[in-house]
N, C-alpha and C positions, 0 to 999 in steps of 0.2 A: 499544525492545526490540531486542536483537540475537540472532542465531542463534549458538549455540556448540556445540561437539561434545558436551559433556555434555547440554545441553538437547535437541539433535536426537536423541541416543541415547535419552533418556528418552521423548520423544514417540514415537519408533519402537517402543519397548518397551510403552508404556502404551496408545497408541491402538488397537492390535489387540484388546486385552482388552476395553476399553470398547466398541469396535466390535462385538465378538462378542455382548455383552449386548444392544446395540441391534438387531443382526440377528435374534437369537432373539426379542426382543420384537416386532419387526416381523412376523416369521413367525407368532407367536401371534395377533396382532391380525388379520392377514390370514386365518388359519385360522378365527377366530371369525366373521369377516364371511362367509366361504364357507359355514360351517355354518348361519348365519342364513339366507342365501339358499337353501340346500338345504332347510331346514325349510319355508320359504315355498313352494318349488316342490313339495315333497311334499304339503303341505296342499292346494295347488291341484289336483294330480293326483288326490288322494283325493276331493276335492269333485266333480271332473268325473266320476269313476267313480260316485259316489253319485247325482249328478244324472242320469246316463244311465239309471238304473233308476227314476227318480222320475216321478210324474205331472206333467202340465203345470202344474197348480196349485202343486205343491211346487217346481217349477223356478222359477216366477214369484215365489213367496214367499221364495225363498232370500235370506238376508241374512248377511253376515259378522258374527261377534261382535267385540267390541272387542279381545279377545286375538288373534283370528285376523287382524284388520286389522293389528295390530302385527307379527305374524309375516310378513305379506305385504309390508310396507314394506321398502325397501332399508335396510341397516344403516348409515345416514348417521352415526349417533353414533360409529362407528368411524373415519370418514374423517379427523378431526383427529388421532387417534392414529397412523394410518398415515402421514399427512403428517409429523408430528413425528418419528417413528422413522426414516422415510426420509431426512429432512433430517439428522438426527444421524448416521446411518450414512454418508451421502455426505460430510459434512464431516470425519468421522473418517478415512475412507479417504483423502481428499485430504491431510489433515494428515500421515498416515503416509507417503504418497508424497512429500510435500514434505520431510519429515525424512530419509527414506531417500535421496532424491536429493541433499540437502545433504551427507549423510554420504559418499555415493559420490563426489561432485564436490569437496566441501570448498572451494567458491569463496569466498574472503575478500571479494570485491567485493560480494557479495550478502548480507553479514551483516545489514544493517539494511534489507532490502528489504520488510519487512512480513510475510514468511513466518513469522517467529518469533511475531509478534503473532497472526497467524491461528491458528497451532498452539496458542498459549496460550489464546486465547479459545474455540476449539473444544473443547479438553480441559476447560476450566472449565465451559462450557455443558453439555457431555456428562455430566460428573460430576453436575451438578445435575439434569439430566433423568433419568439413570439412578437417582439417589437419591430424587428427589421424586415422580416420576410413579407408581411403584408404591405409595407411601404415600397419594397422593391417590386412586388407584384403589381401594385397600383401604378407605379411609375412606368412599368413595361406596358400595361394596358393603355395608359394615356399616350405613350409614345406610339404604339401601334395604331391607335385611333387617329392620332394626328397625321401619321404617314398615310393611312388609308384615305382620310379626307383630302389630303393634298393630291394624292393620285386620282381621286374621283374628280376633283376640281380641274386637274390637268386634262383628264379625259373629256370632260364637258367642254373645256376651252378648245381642245383639238377638234371635237365634233362640230363646234360652232364655226371654227375657222374653215373646216372642210366644206361645210354648208355654204359659207360666204363665197368660197372659191368657186363652187359649182354654180352659184348664181351670178358669178362674174364680178363680185364686189371687190375681191382682192386678187392680186396677181399670184400665180402659183409660186410656191417657195422652192 
């Protein structure tokens, strides 16, 4: 693969656009991680305030619920996304610099130096990441929502069955 002026100009024009998408996504993932950490800190602070006014027995009996434990954990699920978007933005930035440098210098001796291949693969990889990762994230969210709704429906049906049994409408199971 060789660097040419049209190819370098295309890389220099396209890389910043894809880089911007990656930078925005990186910012959003980081923002979610910070919000998750803040929610955990807020829960801990409120718990400390509550326990300060509690009796010794209440303090000793304090246990975190499962949902509270999830809030208190660091948002490790976001680390792979942060790493991926960070890698994409760094590679795109380097590709753009390489293409702009090649356009500025126009050195014919470095036409086949591998820079064109790096730019090509970086742009292809970045397009795949920018296209596929939102689709995967959306599918995961939809699947989680569907599972949550199914669990809530099952809980409601269970509570209704228990209420019917208590009233004598149904035999115990």
